[in-house]
Steps between C-alpha positions, in 0.01 A plus 500: 500500500639839403585762764225722361238228545623443856457873571145492359421194712645658815300819437182296445549319829578825683203668328270225620624458856570855618170665399298196610668510842367854544158403367474202733608725788214733410250213473593353836517836676194671355270207447527505123213724407481596132342840576784566742755411232336728246490778761874462547555516123325837499631630835677796342599623153845339515367154579218538245752599232719200582204262494384637163855483365523131591155424354587667169836319492319170565259560211790590269688185603196282438446650154869444421490139623191426290637669187840329518357162591280502191803574280764286672269210598672485837185385679668440835561875523128549553565402864620858545141627469357335814833569673446869429133495606547303821841626617594808301720653235807444721449125447329488160756704305819320605320166473398584143853614413634175646257291296551709187877471511511122500666333203264450210465135397 
């Protein structure tokens, strides 16, 4: 495996574990209410801007994954879509880059 692929894999693991640790901390501490989570996403303009930034980046990533998968026929790369939805861009993007950079057979 190339050093670049190892970097993508390490970033995908970090992007899955670190944000989810904070999310699980919130769920266990606050009781996991969805209205409470949305209230935190809109707590102030800075947080709202960051949340919107991540949502727009996630949509752009999903469009890119779909467009490239249709051309390259790299069907396994579609795993990056649920990874992005359920964990976030910090996991979905490096995971997609890892899957995309594998040797073509």
